[in-house]
C-alpha positions in Angstrom: 0.4 11.7 9.2 -0.4 10.6 12.1 2.3 13.1 13.8 0.1 13.5 17.5 0.5 9.3 17.1 3.6 7.7 17.6 2.1 4.3 17.9 0.3 5.1 14.6 3.2 6.3 13.1 5.2 3.4 14.4 3.0 0.7 13.5 3.3 2.2 9.6 6.4 1.6 9.9 6.1 -2.0 11.2 3.3 -3.7 9.2 3.9 -6.0 6.3 0.2 -5.9 5.5 -2.5 -3.5 4.5 -5.7 -3.7 2.5 -6.2 -1.8 0.3 -10.2 -1.5 -0.9 -10.6 0.3 -4.4 -14.1 0.5 -6.5 -15.0 -0.8 -9.0 -16.8 1.1 -12.0 -19.5 -0.9 -11.4 -19.5 0.9 -7.7 -17.9 -2.7 -6.0 -15.7 -2.2 -3.8 -12.9 -4.5 -3.9 -10.3 -4.5 -0.8 -6.8 -6.9 -1.1 -3.7 -7.3 0.9 -1.2 -5.5 -0.8 2.7 -4.6 0.5 3.5 -1.3 1.1 5.7 1.9 2.3 4.9 5.9 4.2 7.3 7.4 1.2 7.6 11.2 1.1 3.8 10.5 3.0 1.9 8.9 0.4 1.6 5.6 0.5 4.4 3.9 -1.9 2.5 0.1 -3.1 3.8 -1.8 -5.9 1.6 -4.1 -8.4 1.0 -6.3 -11.0 0.0 -5.1 -14.7 -3.7 -7.7 -14.8 -4.6 -6.8 -11.8 -8.1 -5.3 -11.3 -7.0 -3.0 -8.5 -4.5 -1.1 -11.3 -7.7 -0.4 -13.5 -10.3 -0.3 -10.6 -7.5 2.8 -9.1 -7.2 4.3 -13.8 -11.2 4.6 -13.7 -12.3 5.8 -9.7 -8.0 7.2 -7.7 -10.8 6.7 -4.6 -8.9 4.4 -1.7 -9.6 4.1 1.4 -6.1 2.0 3.9 -7.0 -0.2 6.5 -4.6 -2.4 9.2 -5.5 -4.6 11.1 -7.2 -3.8 14.7 -6.3 -5.5 17.1 -8.8 -7.4 17.8 -10.3 -6.2 20.6 -11.8 -3.1 18.3 -8.9 -1.1 19.1 -6.0 0.1 17.1 -8.0 0.8 14.0 -6.0 2.5 11.3 -8.2 3.8 8.2 -7.1 6.2 5.4 -8.6 7.6 2.8 -7.0 9.2 -0.2 -6.9 9.4 -3.9 -4.8 6.9 -5.7 -2.5 7.3 -8.8 -0.5 5.0 -11.1 3.3 6.8 -11.9 4.3 5.6 -14.6 8.9 5.6 -14.9 8.0 6.0 -11.3 11.5 4.3 -9.5 10.5 0.0 -9.4 11.3 -1.7 -5.9 14.6 -3.4 -5.8 15.4 -0.1 -5.9 13.8 1.7 -3.0 16.5 0.7 0.2 12.9 1.1 2.2 10.4 -1.3 0.9 13.9 -3.5 -0.1 15.1 -3.5 3.8 10.8 -4.4 4.5 10.1 -7.1 2.6 13.5 -9.2 2.1 12.8 -11.7 4.4 9.4 -12.1 2.2 11.1 -11.8 -1.3 13.0 -14.4 0.1 10.4 -16.4 1.3 8.6 -16.1 -1.7 11.6 -17.8 -4.1 12.4 -14.5 -5.7 15.3 -11.8 -5.7 15.0 -7.9 -5.1 15.1 -7.3 -8.9 12.4 -10.0 -9.5 9.8 -8.6 -7.8 10.2 -5.4 -9.1 10.2 -7.6 -12.5 6.5 -9.0 -11.3 5.2 -6.6 -9.1 6.5 -3.8 -12.2 2.9 -1.0 -11.1 3.4 2.0 -8.6 0.5 3.8 -7.6 0.7 6.6 -5.0 -2.0 6.9 -2.7 -2.0 10.6 -1.8 -3.5 10.2 1.6 -6.4 12.9 2.0 -8.3 12.0 5.2 -6.5 9.4 8.5 -8.5 7.9 11.7 -6.5 6.3 13.9 -7.7 5.0 17.7 
């Protein structure tokens, strides 16, 4: 995805939060902070089932993802893509990369990997159609 920008690839592995923007049926963008990993060249996000972002993606798969910048207009990462809900996908607690990345946060929030996976049971995969970094 960012093969020519190793520092951006590293940020995608390190950063805990990415901003996911979906589109409501009335056309209004809706942005949510989400946990994520990059898996097989796609973004993998787990969501609670009864939230607007899941309904939004079902109605319109076009999404954007953004990392926070450095506070001075640099280190910007923006991604556009097509999201899909993946029934039957491996749950979060069975994704070693996801569990390793968020183990501390899962524990701090009073979850176990299994209870997190039960609460955030909707896997969302985002296929990247455009990615920019500067």
